[in-house]
PDB file with one MODEL, atoms N, CA, C and O in Angstrom:
MODEL        1
ATOM      1  N   MET A   1      13.070 -57.827  83.997  1.00  0.00           N
ATOM      2  CA  MET A   1      12.787 -56.417  83.902  1.00  0.00           C
ATOM      3  C   MET A   1      13.838 -55.779  83.005  1.00  0.00           C
ATOM      4  O   MET A   1      15.019 -56.121  83.060  1.00  0.00           O
ATOM      5  N   THR A   2      13.379 -54.840  82.174  1.00  0.00           N
ATOM      6  CA  THR A   2      14.308 -54.117  81.314  1.00  0.00           C
ATOM      7  C   THR A   2      14.139 -52.621  81.536  1.00  0.00           C
ATOM      8  O   THR A   2      13.071 -52.149  81.928  1.00  0.00           O
ATOM      9  N   PHE A   3      15.198 -51.900  81.282  1.00  0.00           N
ATOM     10  CA  PHE A   3      15.180 -50.453  81.423  1.00  0.00           C
ATOM     11  C   PHE A   3      15.508 -49.819  80.082  1.00  0.00           C
ATOM     12  O   PHE A   3      16.407 -50.274  79.375  1.00  0.00           O
ATOM     13  N   ASP A   4      14.789 -48.785  79.742  1.00  0.00           N
ATOM     14  CA  ASP A   4      15.025 -48.065  78.491  1.00  0.00           C
ATOM     15  C   ASP A   4      16.029 -46.950  78.770  1.00  0.00           C
ATOM     16  O   ASP A   4      15.662 -45.892  79.283  1.00  0.00           O
ATOM     17  N   LYS A   5      17.295 -47.188  78.431  1.00  0.00           N
ATOM     18  CA  LYS A   5      18.357 -46.214  78.684  1.00  0.00           C
ATOM     19  C   LYS A   5      18.174 -44.930  77.879  1.00  0.00           C
ATOM     20  O   LYS A   5      18.663 -43.870  78.270  1.00  0.00           O
ATOM     21  N   SER A   6      17.474 -45.030  76.764  1.00  0.00           N
ATOM     22  CA  SER A   6      17.324 -43.860  75.896  1.00  0.00           C
ATOM     23  C   SER A   6      16.172 -42.947  76.319  1.00  0.00           C
ATOM     24  O   SER A   6      16.058 -41.827  75.821  1.00  0.00           O
ATOM     25  N   ARG A   7      15.321 -43.414  77.229  1.00  0.00           N
ATOM     26  CA  ARG A   7      14.162 -42.611  77.642  1.00  0.00           C
ATOM     27  C   ARG A   7      14.604 -41.466  78.553  1.00  0.00           C
ATOM     28  O   ARG A   7      15.266 -41.682  79.568  1.00  0.00           O
ATOM     29  N   ASP A   8      14.230 -40.266  78.178  1.00  0.00           N
ATOM     30  CA  ASP A   8      14.582 -39.078  78.949  1.00  0.00           C
ATOM     31  C   ASP A   8      13.395 -38.692  79.836  1.00  0.00           C
ATOM     32  O   ASP A   8      12.330 -38.326  79.339  1.00  0.00           O
ATOM     33  N   LEU A   9      13.589 -38.776  81.131  1.00  0.00           N
ATOM     34  CA  LEU A   9      12.533 -38.455  82.090  1.00  0.00           C
ATOM     35  C   LEU A   9      12.822 -37.165  82.845  1.00  0.00           C
ATOM     36  O   LEU A   9      12.323 -36.960  83.952  1.00  0.00           O
ATOM     37  N   THR A  10      13.628 -36.298  82.244  1.00  0.00           N
ATOM     38  CA  THR A  10      14.007 -35.048  82.899  1.00  0.00           C
ATOM     39  C   THR A  10      12.791 -34.184  83.204  1.00  0.00           C
ATOM     40  O   THR A  10      12.664 -33.676  84.318  1.00  0.00           O
ATOM     41  N   ASN A  11      11.895 -34.007  82.238  1.00  0.00           N
ATOM     42  CA  ASN A  11      10.709 -33.172  82.443  1.00  0.00           C
ATOM     43  C   ASN A  11       9.832 -33.739  83.553  1.00  0.00           C
ATOM     44  O   ASN A  11       9.337 -32.990  84.395  1.00  0.00           O
ATOM     45  N   GLU A  12       9.638 -35.037  83.560  1.00  0.00           N
ATOM     46  CA  GLU A  12       8.818 -35.670  84.582  1.00  0.00           C
ATOM     47  C   GLU A  12       9.427 -35.487  85.972  1.00  0.00           C
ATOM     48  O   GLU A  12       8.713 -35.244  86.945  1.00  0.00           O
ATOM     49  N   ALA A  13      10.746 -35.604  86.053  1.00  0.00           N
ATOM     50  CA  ALA A  13      11.435 -35.412  87.332  1.00  0.00           C
ATOM     51  C   ALA A  13      11.279 -33.977  87.825  1.00  0.00           C
ATOM     52  O   ALA A  13      11.110 -33.747  89.023  1.00  0.00           O
ATOM     53  N   GLU A  14      11.336 -33.014  86.911  1.00  0.00           N
ATOM     54  CA  GLU A  14      11.169 -31.606  87.289  1.00  0.00           C
ATOM     55  C   GLU A  14       9.757 -31.340  87.831  1.00  0.00           C
ATOM     56  O   GLU A  14       9.586 -30.605  88.804  1.00  0.00           O
ATOM     57  N   VAL A  15       8.761 -31.939  87.198  1.00  0.00           N
ATOM     58  CA  VAL A  15       7.384 -31.775  87.672  1.00  0.00           C
ATOM     59  C   VAL A  15       7.249 -32.387  89.067  1.00  0.00           C
ATOM     60  O   VAL A  15       6.657 -31.778  89.958  1.00  0.00           O
ATOM     61  N   LEU A  16       7.790 -33.576  89.254  1.00  0.00           N
ATOM     62  CA  LEU A  16       7.714 -34.226  90.565  1.00  0.00           C
ATOM     63  C   LEU A  16       8.424 -33.404  91.643  1.00  0.00           C
ATOM     64  O   LEU A  16       7.929 -33.293  92.765  1.00  0.00           O
ATOM     65  N   LYS A  17       9.578 -32.831  91.308  1.00  0.00           N
ATOM     66  CA  LYS A  17      10.290 -31.981  92.274  1.00  0.00           C
ATOM     67  C   LYS A  17       9.451 -30.765  92.644  1.00  0.00           C
ATOM     68  O   LYS A  17       9.359 -30.401  93.817  1.00  0.00           O
ATOM     69  N   ALA A  18       8.839 -30.136  91.643  1.00  0.00           N
ATOM     70  CA  ALA A  18       8.028 -28.946  91.899  1.00  0.00           C
ATOM     71  C   ALA A  18       6.818 -29.283  92.772  1.00  0.00           C
ATOM     72  O   ALA A  18       6.423 -28.484  93.621  1.00  0.00           O
ATOM     73  N   LEU A  19       6.239 -30.443  92.568  1.00  0.00           N
ATOM     74  CA  LEU A  19       5.069 -30.850  93.352  1.00  0.00           C
ATOM     75  C   LEU A  19       5.457 -31.481  94.681  1.00  0.00           C
ATOM     76  O   LEU A  19       4.587 -31.830  95.480  1.00  0.00           O
ATOM     77  N   GLY A  20       6.752 -31.629  94.924  1.00  0.00           N
ATOM     78  CA  GLY A  20       7.234 -32.272  96.138  1.00  0.00           C
ATOM     79  C   GLY A  20       7.095 -31.450  97.401  1.00  0.00           C
ATOM     80  O   GLY A  20       7.346 -31.963  98.492  1.00  0.00           O
ATOM     81  N   HIS A  21       6.709 -30.212  97.292  1.00  0.00           N
ATOM     82  CA  HIS A  21       6.482 -29.365  98.470  1.00  0.00           C
ATOM     83  C   HIS A  21       4.987 -29.358  98.770  1.00  0.00           C
ATOM     84  O   HIS A  21       4.181 -29.157  97.862  1.00  0.00           O
ATOM     85  N   PRO A  22       4.604 -29.573 100.024  1.00  0.00           N
ATOM     86  CA  PRO A  22       3.177 -29.653 100.356  1.00  0.00           C
ATOM     87  C   PRO A  22       2.363 -28.424  99.946  1.00  0.00           C
ATOM     88  O   PRO A  22       1.221 -28.562  99.507  1.00  0.00           O
ATOM     89  N   VAL A  23       2.927 -27.240 100.081  1.00  0.00           N
ATOM     90  CA  VAL A  23       2.186 -26.027  99.709  1.00  0.00           C
ATOM     91  C   VAL A  23       1.953 -25.988  98.202  1.00  0.00           C
ATOM     92  O   VAL A  23       0.851 -25.678  97.747  1.00  0.00           O
ATOM     93  N   ARG A  24       2.978 -26.298  97.438  1.00  0.00           N
ATOM     94  CA  ARG A  24       2.812 -26.290  95.977  1.00  0.00           C
ATOM     95  C   ARG A  24       1.831 -27.370  95.534  1.00  0.00           C
ATOM     96  O   ARG A  24       1.044 -27.152  94.613  1.00  0.00           O
ATOM     97  N   LEU A  25       1.872 -28.511  96.170  1.00  0.00           N
ATOM     98  CA  LEU A  25       0.931 -29.576  95.836  1.00  0.00           C
ATOM     99  C   LEU A  25      -0.498 -29.147  96.154  1.00  0.00           C
ATOM    100  O   LEU A  25      -1.411 -29.429  95.377  1.00  0.00           O
ATOM    101  N   LYS A  26      -0.706 -28.472  97.280  1.00  0.00           N
ATOM    102  CA  LYS A  26      -2.035 -27.951  97.619  1.00  0.00           C
ATOM    103  C   LYS A  26      -2.495 -26.913  96.606  1.00  0.00           C
ATOM    104  O   LYS A  26      -3.656 -26.905  96.197  1.00  0.00           O
ATOM    105  N   ILE A  27      -1.587 -26.045  96.209  1.00  0.00           N
ATOM    106  CA  ILE A  27      -1.939 -25.015  95.222  1.00  0.00           C
ATOM    107  C   ILE A  27      -2.368 -25.670  93.916  1.00  0.00           C
ATOM    108  O   ILE A  27      -3.410 -25.321  93.361  1.00  0.00           O
ATOM    109  N   VAL A  28      -1.574 -26.617  93.422  1.00  0.00           N
ATOM    110  CA  VAL A  28      -1.895 -27.267  92.154  1.00  0.00           C
ATOM    111  C   VAL A  28      -3.202 -28.053  92.276  1.00  0.00           C
ATOM    112  O   VAL A  28      -4.030 -28.022  91.365  1.00  0.00           O
ATOM    113  N   ALA A  29      -3.390 -28.752  93.389  1.00  0.00           N
ATOM    114  CA  ALA A  29      -4.636 -29.505  93.581  1.00  0.00           C
ATOM    115  C   ALA A  29      -5.841 -28.564  93.553  1.00  0.00           C
ATOM    116  O   ALA A  29      -6.863 -28.879  92.944  1.00  0.00           O
ATOM    117  N   GLY A  30      -5.722 -27.429  94.203  1.00  0.00           N
ATOM    118  CA  GLY A  30      -6.819 -26.455  94.201  1.00  0.00           C
ATOM    119  C   GLY A  30      -7.065 -25.878  92.823  1.00  0.00           C
ATOM    120  O   GLY A  30      -8.211 -25.704  92.409  1.00  0.00           O
ATOM    121  N   LEU A  31      -5.981 -25.578  92.110  1.00  0.00           N
ATOM    122  CA  LEU A  31      -6.117 -24.992  90.778  1.00  0.00           C
ATOM    123  C   LEU A  31      -6.599 -26.005  89.742  1.00  0.00           C
ATOM    124  O   LEU A  31      -7.074 -25.616  88.675  1.00  0.00           O
ATOM    125  N   CYS A  32      -6.485 -27.285  90.038  1.00  0.00           N
ATOM    126  CA  CYS A  32      -7.038 -28.292  89.132  1.00  0.00           C
ATOM    127  C   CYS A  32      -8.565 -28.267  89.153  1.00  0.00           C
ATOM    128  O   CYS A  32      -9.211 -28.693  88.195  1.00  0.00           O
ATOM    129  N   THR A  33      -9.133 -27.771  90.235  1.00  0.00           N
ATOM    130  CA  THR A  33     -10.591 -27.728  90.329  1.00  0.00           C
ATOM    131  C   THR A  33     -11.159 -26.392  89.876  1.00  0.00           C
ATOM    132  O   THR A  33     -12.272 -26.332  89.354  1.00  0.00           O
ATOM    133  N   LYS A  34     -10.389 -25.305  90.078  1.00  0.00           N
ATOM    134  CA  LYS A  34     -10.889 -23.979  89.719  1.00  0.00           C
ATOM    135  C   LYS A  34      -9.728 -22.997  89.630  1.00  0.00           C
ATOM    136  O   LYS A  34      -8.832 -23.016  90.473  1.00  0.00           O
ATOM    137  N   GLU A  35      -9.741 -22.142  88.613  1.00  0.00           N
ATOM    138  CA  GLU A  35      -8.704 -21.111  88.541  1.00  0.00           C
ATOM    139  C   GLU A  35      -8.970 -20.079  89.633  1.00  0.00           C
ATOM    140  O   GLU A  35     -10.118 -19.809  89.989  1.00  0.00           O
ATOM    141  N   CYS A  36      -7.885 -19.508  90.156  1.00  0.00           N
ATOM    142  CA  CYS A  36      -7.985 -18.562  91.271  1.00  0.00           C
ATOM    143  C   CYS A  36      -6.932 -17.475  91.142  1.00  0.00           C
ATOM    144  O   CYS A  36      -5.937 -17.630  90.434  1.00  0.00           O
ATOM    145  N   ASN A  37      -7.171 -16.374  91.839  1.00  0.00           N
ATOM    146  CA  ASN A  37      -6.161 -15.336  91.925  1.00  0.00           C
ATOM    147  C   ASN A  37      -5.349 -15.530  93.204  1.00  0.00           C
ATOM    148  O   ASN A  37      -5.700 -16.343  94.059  1.00  0.00           O
ATOM    149  N   VAL A  38      -4.270 -14.778  93.320  1.00  0.00           N
ATOM    150  CA  VAL A  38      -3.355 -14.939  94.451  1.00  0.00           C
ATOM    151  C   VAL A  38      -4.076 -14.734  95.785  1.00  0.00           C
ATOM    152  O   VAL A  38      -3.867 -15.499  96.726  1.00  0.00           O
ATOM    153  N   LYS A  39      -4.913 -13.719  95.866  1.00  0.00           N
ATOM    154  CA  LYS A  39      -5.597 -13.429  97.126  1.00  0.00           C
ATOM    155  C   LYS A  39      -6.457 -14.606  97.572  1.00  0.00           C
ATOM    156  O   LYS A  39      -6.438 -14.978  98.745  1.00  0.00           O
ATOM    157  N   ASN A  40      -7.203 -15.188  96.656  1.00  0.00           N
ATOM    158  CA  ASN A  40      -8.029 -16.344  97.018  1.00  0.00           C
ATOM    159  C   ASN A  40      -7.182 -17.512  97.489  1.00  0.00           C
ATOM    160  O   ASN A  40      -7.548 -18.220  98.427  1.00  0.00           O
ATOM    161  N   ILE A  41      -6.047 -17.708  96.832  1.00  0.00           N
ATOM    162  CA  ILE A  41      -5.176 -18.824  97.195  1.00  0.00           C
ATOM    163  C   ILE A  41      -4.617 -18.637  98.598  1.00  0.00           C
ATOM    164  O   ILE A  41      -4.697 -19.549  99.421  1.00  0.00           O
ATOM    165  N   TRP A  42      -4.042 -17.448  98.885  1.00  0.00           N
ATOM    166  CA  TRP A  42      -3.437 -17.286 100.207  1.00  0.00           C
ATOM    167  C   TRP A  42      -4.488 -17.233 101.302  1.00  0.00           C
ATOM    168  O   TRP A  42      -4.214 -17.643 102.430  1.00  0.00           O
ATOM    169  N   GLU A  43      -5.670 -16.744 101.005  1.00  0.00           N
ATOM    170  CA  GLU A  43      -6.732 -16.758 102.012  1.00  0.00           C
ATOM    171  C   GLU A  43      -7.167 -18.189 102.330  1.00  0.00           C
ATOM    172  O   GLU A  43      -7.369 -18.537 103.493  1.00  0.00           O
ATOM    173  N   CYS A  44      -7.309 -19.014 101.292  1.00  0.00           N
ATOM    174  CA  CYS A  44      -7.713 -20.412 101.492  1.00  0.00           C
ATOM    175  C   CYS A  44      -6.649 -21.207 102.250  1.00  0.00           C
ATOM    176  O   CYS A  44      -6.977 -22.046 103.089  1.00  0.00           O
ATOM    177  N   LEU A  45      -5.392 -20.944 101.955  1.00  0.00           N
ATOM    178  CA  LEU A  45      -4.303 -21.686 102.592  1.00  0.00           C
ATOM    179  C   LEU A  45      -3.901 -21.107 103.944  1.00  0.00           C
ATOM    180  O   LEU A  45      -3.242 -21.781 104.736  1.00  0.00           O
ATOM    181  N   GLY A  46      -4.291 -19.862 104.214  1.00  0.00           N
ATOM    182  CA  GLY A  46      -3.908 -19.224 105.465  1.00  0.00           C
ATOM    183  C   GLY A  46      -2.425 -18.914 105.534  1.00  0.00           C
ATOM    184  O   GLY A  46      -1.822 -18.965 106.606  1.00  0.00           O
ATOM    185  N   LEU A  47      -1.839 -18.592 104.391  1.00  0.00           N
ATOM    186  CA  LEU A  47      -0.415 -18.287 104.315  1.00  0.00           C
ATOM    187  C   LEU A  47      -0.208 -16.844 103.878  1.00  0.00           C
ATOM    188  O   LEU A  47      -1.098 -16.250 103.270  1.00  0.00           O
ATOM    189  N   PRO A  48       0.956 -16.272 104.180  1.00  0.00           N
ATOM    190  CA  PRO A  48       1.243 -14.913 103.716  1.00  0.00           C
ATOM    191  C   PRO A  48       1.281 -14.838 102.193  1.00  0.00           C
ATOM    192  O   PRO A  48       1.663 -15.796 101.521  1.00  0.00           O
ATOM    193  N   GLN A  49       0.882 -13.697 101.663  1.00  0.00           N
ATOM    194  CA  GLN A  49       0.865 -13.504 100.215  1.00  0.00           C
ATOM    195  C   GLN A  49       2.244 -13.735  99.610  1.00  0.00           C
ATOM    196  O   GLN A  49       2.358 -14.339  98.544  1.00  0.00           O
ATOM    197  N   ALA A  50       3.281 -13.266 100.271  1.00  0.00           N
ATOM    198  CA  ALA A  50       4.639 -13.414  99.741  1.00  0.00           C
ATOM    199  C   ALA A  50       5.008 -14.893  99.575  1.00  0.00           C
ATOM    200  O   ALA A  50       5.633 -15.271  98.584  1.00  0.00           O
ATOM    201  N   THR A  51       4.627 -15.709 100.529  1.00  0.00           N
ATOM    202  CA  THR A  51       4.916 -17.142 100.456  1.00  0.00           C
ATOM    203  C   THR A  51       4.207 -17.775  99.271  1.00  0.00           C
ATOM    204  O   THR A  51       4.810 -18.525  98.504  1.00  0.00           O
ATOM    205  N   VAL A  52       2.928 -17.470  99.127  1.00  0.00           N
ATOM    206  CA  VAL A  52       2.145 -18.024  98.019  1.00  0.00           C
ATOM    207  C   VAL A  52       2.707 -17.536  96.685  1.00  0.00           C
ATOM    208  O   VAL A  52       2.811 -18.313  95.736  1.00  0.00           O
ATOM    209  N   SER A  53       3.063 -16.277  96.608  1.00  0.00           N
ATOM    210  CA  SER A  53       3.608 -15.725  95.366  1.00  0.00           C
ATOM    211  C   SER A  53       4.900 -16.416  94.960  1.00  0.00           C
ATOM    212  O   SER A  53       5.129 -16.648  93.773  1.00  0.00           O
ATOM    213  N   GLN A  54       5.748 -16.747  95.928  1.00  0.00           N
ATOM    214  CA  GLN A  54       6.996 -17.451  95.628  1.00  0.00           C
ATOM    215  C   GLN A  54       6.711 -18.839  95.047  1.00  0.00           C
ATOM    216  O   GLN A  54       7.339 -19.259  94.075  1.00  0.00           O
ATOM    217  N   HIS A  55       5.759 -19.536  95.654  1.00  0.00           N
ATOM    218  CA  HIS A  55       5.408 -20.865  95.165  1.00  0.00           C
ATOM    219  C   HIS A  55       4.768 -20.781  93.776  1.00  0.00           C
ATOM    220  O   HIS A  55       5.049 -21.614  92.914  1.00  0.00           O
ATOM    221  N   LEU A  56       3.924 -19.795  93.560  1.00  0.00           N
ATOM    222  CA  LEU A  56       3.305 -19.621  92.249  1.00  0.00           C
ATOM    223  C   LEU A  56       4.358 -19.329  91.183  1.00  0.00           C
ATOM    224  O   LEU A  56       4.273 -19.839  90.066  1.00  0.00           O
ATOM    225  N   ALA A  57       5.341 -18.516  91.523  1.00  0.00           N
ATOM    226  CA  ALA A  57       6.405 -18.183  90.571  1.00  0.00           C
ATOM    227  C   ALA A  57       7.182 -19.435  90.162  1.00  0.00           C
ATOM    228  O   ALA A  57       7.498 -19.615  88.986  1.00  0.00           O
ATOM    229  N   LEU A  58       7.485 -20.288  91.118  1.00  0.00           N
ATOM    230  CA  LEU A  58       8.210 -21.517  90.799  1.00  0.00           C
ATOM    231  C   LEU A  58       7.360 -22.417  89.895  1.00  0.00           C
ATOM    232  O   LEU A  58       7.857 -22.951  88.903  1.00  0.00           O
ATOM    233  N   LEU A  59       6.087 -22.582  90.238  1.00  0.00           N
ATOM    234  CA  LEU A  59       5.199 -23.420  89.430  1.00  0.00           C
ATOM    235  C   LEU A  59       5.040 -22.862  88.020  1.00  0.00           C
ATOM    236  O   LEU A  59       4.966 -23.613  87.048  1.00  0.00           O
ATOM    237  N   LYS A  60       4.988 -21.554  87.923  1.00  0.00           N
ATOM    238  CA  LYS A  60       4.861 -20.919  86.610  1.00  0.00           C
ATOM    239  C   LYS A  60       6.146 -21.112  85.795  1.00  0.00           C
ATOM    240  O   LYS A  60       6.087 -21.417  84.604  1.00  0.00           O
ATOM    241  N   ASN A  61       7.293 -20.934  86.433  1.00  0.00           N
ATOM    242  CA  ASN A  61       8.582 -21.106  85.743  1.00  0.00           C
ATOM    243  C   ASN A  61       8.797 -22.541  85.263  1.00  0.00           C
ATOM    244  O   ASN A  61       9.490 -22.765  84.270  1.00  0.00           O
ATOM    245  N   LYS A  62       8.215 -23.499  85.951  1.00  0.00           N
ATOM    246  CA  LYS A  62       8.332 -24.909  85.560  1.00  0.00           C
ATOM    247  C   LYS A  62       7.286 -25.286  84.509  1.00  0.00           C
ATOM    248  O   LYS A  62       7.286 -26.416  84.020  1.00  0.00           O
ATOM    249  N   GLY A  63       6.395 -24.355  84.155  1.00  0.00           N
ATOM    250  CA  GLY A  63       5.390 -24.631  83.141  1.00  0.00           C
ATOM    251  C   GLY A  63       4.220 -25.458  83.631  1.00  0.00           C
ATOM    252  O   GLY A  63       3.515 -26.082  82.838  1.00  0.00           O
ATOM    253  N   ILE A  64       4.013 -25.462  84.942  1.00  0.00           N
ATOM    254  CA  ILE A  64       2.925 -26.244  85.522  1.00  0.00           C
ATOM    255  C   ILE A  64       1.633 -25.440  85.565  1.00  0.00           C
ATOM    256  O   ILE A  64       0.547 -25.988  85.376  1.00  0.00           O
ATOM    257  N   ILE A  65       1.754 -24.140  85.813  1.00  0.00           N
ATOM    258  CA  ILE A  65       0.584 -23.261  85.833  1.00  0.00           C
ATOM    259  C   ILE A  65       0.825 -22.085  84.901  1.00  0.00           C
ATOM    260  O   ILE A  65       1.951 -21.818  84.483  1.00  0.00           O
ATOM    261  N   GLU A  66      -0.251 -21.397  84.590  1.00  0.00           N
ATOM    262  CA  GLU A  66      -0.127 -20.139  83.848  1.00  0.00           C
ATOM    263  C   GLU A  66      -1.062 -19.129  84.485  1.00  0.00           C
ATOM    264  O   GLU A  66      -2.056 -19.483  85.120  1.00  0.00           O
ATOM    265  N   GLY A  67      -0.720 -17.868  84.299  1.00  0.00           N
ATOM    266  CA  GLY A  67      -1.557 -16.791  84.803  1.00  0.00           C
ATOM    267  C   GLY A  67      -2.165 -16.011  83.661  1.00  0.00           C
ATOM    268  O   GLY A  67      -1.497 -15.697  82.676  1.00  0.00           O
ATOM    269  N   LYS A  68      -3.439 -15.702  83.806  1.00  0.00           N
ATOM    270  CA  LYS A  68      -4.126 -14.883  82.810  1.00  0.00           C
ATOM    271  C   LYS A  68      -4.629 -13.625  83.502  1.00  0.00           C
ATOM    272  O   LYS A  68      -5.322 -13.683  84.518  1.00  0.00           O
ATOM    273  N   ARG A  69      -4.263 -12.495  82.927  1.00  0.00           N
ATOM    274  CA  ARG A  69      -4.629 -11.211  83.513  1.00  0.00           C
ATOM    275  C   ARG A  69      -6.069 -10.857  83.167  1.00  0.00           C
ATOM    276  O   ARG A  69      -6.512 -11.001  82.027  1.00  0.00           O
ATOM    277  N   ASP A  70      -6.787 -10.388  84.188  1.00  0.00           N
ATOM    278  CA  ASP A  70      -8.145  -9.878  84.026  1.00  0.00           C
ATOM    279  C   ASP A  70      -8.204  -8.560  84.794  1.00  0.00           C
ATOM    280  O   ASP A  70      -8.515  -8.537  85.984  1.00  0.00           O
ATOM    281  N   GLY A  71      -7.902  -7.469  84.101  1.00  0.00           N
ATOM    282  CA  GLY A  71      -7.799  -6.171  84.771  1.00  0.00           C
ATOM    283  C   GLY A  71      -6.587  -6.166  85.675  1.00  0.00           C
ATOM    284  O   GLY A  71      -5.466  -6.409  85.228  1.00  0.00           O
ATOM    285  N   ALA A  72      -6.815  -5.885  86.960  1.00  0.00           N
ATOM    286  CA  ALA A  72      -5.715  -5.850  87.923  1.00  0.00           C
ATOM    287  C   ALA A  72      -5.425  -7.230  88.509  1.00  0.00           C
ATOM    288  O   ALA A  72      -4.416  -7.408  89.192  1.00  0.00           O
ATOM    289  N   GLU A  73      -6.280  -8.191  88.256  1.00  0.00           N
ATOM    290  CA  GLU A  73      -6.136  -9.532  88.822  1.00  0.00           C
ATOM    291  C   GLU A  73      -5.437 -10.468  87.834  1.00  0.00           C
ATOM    292  O   GLU A  73      -5.554 -10.312  86.619  1.00  0.00           O
ATOM    293  N   VAL A  74      -4.710 -11.441  88.379  1.00  0.00           N
ATOM    294  CA  VAL A  74      -4.133 -12.520  87.584  1.00  0.00           C
ATOM    295  C   VAL A  74      -4.733 -13.819  88.110  1.00  0.00           C
ATOM    296  O   VAL A  74      -4.628 -14.132  89.296  1.00  0.00           O
ATOM    297  N   TYR A  75      -5.357 -14.561  87.218  1.00  0.00           N
ATOM    298  CA  TYR A  75      -5.973 -15.834  87.583  1.00  0.00           C
ATOM    299  C   TYR A  75      -5.093 -16.975  87.100  1.00  0.00           C
ATOM    300  O   TYR A  75      -4.683 -17.010  85.940  1.00  0.00           O
ATOM    301  N   TYR A  76      -4.805 -17.907  88.000  1.00  0.00           N
ATOM    302  CA  TYR A  76      -3.913 -19.016  87.708  1.00  0.00           C
ATOM    303  C   TYR A  76      -4.705 -20.294  87.467  1.00  0.00           C
ATOM    304  O   TYR A  76      -5.755 -20.524  88.067  1.00  0.00           O
ATOM    305  N   SER A  77      -4.167 -21.122  86.566  1.00  0.00           N
ATOM    306  CA  SER A  77      -4.752 -22.432  86.292  1.00  0.00           C
ATOM    307  C   SER A  77      -3.626 -23.403  85.949  1.00  0.00           C
ATOM    308  O   SER A  77      -2.533 -22.992  85.559  1.00  0.00           O
ATOM    309  N   VAL A  78      -3.906 -24.682  86.096  1.00  0.00           N
ATOM    310  CA  VAL A  78      -2.922 -25.726  85.806  1.00  0.00           C
ATOM    311  C   VAL A  78      -2.948 -26.020  84.310  1.00  0.00           C
ATOM    312  O   VAL A  78      -4.013 -26.233  83.730  1.00  0.00           O
ATOM    313  N   ILE A  79      -1.771 -26.029  83.692  1.00  0.00           N
ATOM    314  CA  ILE A  79      -1.692 -26.291  82.256  1.00  0.00           C
ATOM    315  C   ILE A  79      -0.862 -27.535  81.922  1.00  0.00           C
ATOM    316  O   ILE A  79      -0.872 -27.991  80.779  1.00  0.00           O
ATOM    317  N   HIS A  80      -0.155 -28.080  82.891  1.00  0.00           N
ATOM    318  CA  HIS A  80       0.705 -29.238  82.619  1.00  0.00           C
ATOM    319  C   HIS A  80      -0.107 -30.518  82.834  1.00  0.00           C
ATOM    320  O   HIS A  80      -0.581 -30.774  83.940  1.00  0.00           O
ATOM    321  N   PRO A  81      -0.266 -31.319  81.779  1.00  0.00           N
ATOM    322  CA  PRO A  81      -1.087 -32.529  81.894  1.00  0.00           C
ATOM    323  C   PRO A  81      -0.572 -33.533  82.938  1.00  0.00           C
ATOM    324  O   PRO A  81      -1.371 -34.197  83.597  1.00  0.00           O
ATOM    325  N   LEU A  82       0.750 -33.647  83.092  1.00  0.00           N
ATOM    326  CA  LEU A  82       1.284 -34.584  84.071  1.00  0.00           C
ATOM    327  C   LEU A  82       0.921 -34.144  85.490  1.00  0.00           C
ATOM    328  O   LEU A  82       0.577 -34.979  86.326  1.00  0.00           O
ATOM    329  N   ALA A  83       0.994 -32.859  85.763  1.00  0.00           N
ATOM    330  CA  ALA A  83       0.621 -32.354  87.086  1.00  0.00           C
ATOM    331  C   ALA A  83      -0.854 -32.655  87.360  1.00  0.00           C
ATOM    332  O   ALA A  83      -1.213 -33.036  88.474  1.00  0.00           O
ATOM    333  N   GLN A  84      -1.697 -32.488  86.361  1.00  0.00           N
ATOM    334  CA  GLN A  84      -3.121 -32.797  86.517  1.00  0.00           C
ATOM    335  C   GLN A  84      -3.325 -34.280  86.806  1.00  0.00           C
ATOM    336  O   GLN A  84      -4.147 -34.642  87.649  1.00  0.00           O
ATOM    337  N   LYS A  85      -2.584 -35.138  86.114  1.00  0.00           N
ATOM    338  CA  LYS A  85      -2.696 -36.597  86.345  1.00  0.00           C
ATOM    339  C   LYS A  85      -2.236 -36.980  87.738  1.00  0.00           C
ATOM    340  O   LYS A  85      -2.857 -37.811  88.400  1.00  0.00           O
ATOM    341  N   ILE A  86      -1.145 -36.372  88.179  1.00  0.00           N
ATOM    342  CA  ILE A  86      -0.612 -36.693  89.512  1.00  0.00           C
ATOM    343  C   ILE A  86      -1.632 -36.324  90.583  1.00  0.00           C
ATOM    344  O   ILE A  86      -1.881 -37.108  91.499  1.00  0.00           O
ATOM    345  N   VAL A  87      -2.219 -35.144  90.473  1.00  0.00           N
ATOM    346  CA  VAL A  87      -3.225 -34.711  91.455  1.00  0.00           C
ATOM    347  C   VAL A  87      -4.429 -35.651  91.418  1.00  0.00           C
ATOM    348  O   VAL A  87      -4.967 -36.005  92.467  1.00  0.00           O
ATOM    349  N   ALA A  88      -4.854 -36.055  90.231  1.00  0.00           N
ATOM    350  CA  ALA A  88      -5.991 -36.971  90.107  1.00  0.00           C
ATOM    351  C   ALA A  88      -5.694 -38.312  90.755  1.00  0.00           C
ATOM    352  O   ALA A  88      -6.564 -38.895  91.402  1.00  0.00           O
ATOM    353  N   ILE A  89      -4.477 -38.806  90.589  1.00  0.00           N
ATOM    354  CA  ILE A  89      -4.091 -40.090  91.192  1.00  0.00           C
ATOM    355  C   ILE A  89      -4.094 -39.987  92.711  1.00  0.00           C
ATOM    356  O   ILE A  89      -4.522 -40.910  93.404  1.00  0.00           O
ATOM    357  N   LEU A  90      -3.614 -38.860  93.220  1.00  0.00           N
ATOM    358  CA  LEU A  90      -3.551 -38.685  94.676  1.00  0.00           C
ATOM    359  C   LEU A  90      -4.936 -38.548  95.288  1.00  0.00           C
ATOM    360  O   LEU A  90      -5.127 -38.777  96.483  1.00  0.00           O
ATOM    361  N   GLY A  91      -5.903 -38.170  94.451  1.00  0.00           N
ATOM    362  CA  GLY A  91      -7.286 -38.067  94.888  1.00  0.00           C
ATOM    363  C   GLY A  91      -7.493 -36.953  95.817  1.00  0.00           C
ATOM    364  O   GLY A  91      -8.613 -36.733  96.279  1.00  0.00           O
TER     365      GLY A  91
ENDMDL
END
């Protein structure tokens, strides 16, 4: 076995850390199937809006999701290909 010392896996590690929380993983898995607004997400998960908003902010800051404004609503979707692959592998 050989290891590539020059390979930088920092971005991959950051994505894995962000998805390492069950709530964030559920959010990303749900958003891989359909974009949603915050209200739909917290209603589906049965969590307080503040909790969901905190998780969404972290995912957005890591570049895993993005929000698109539609009037007063913001709809979130997954934009990071590695996050999409991880969710697909987990099935």
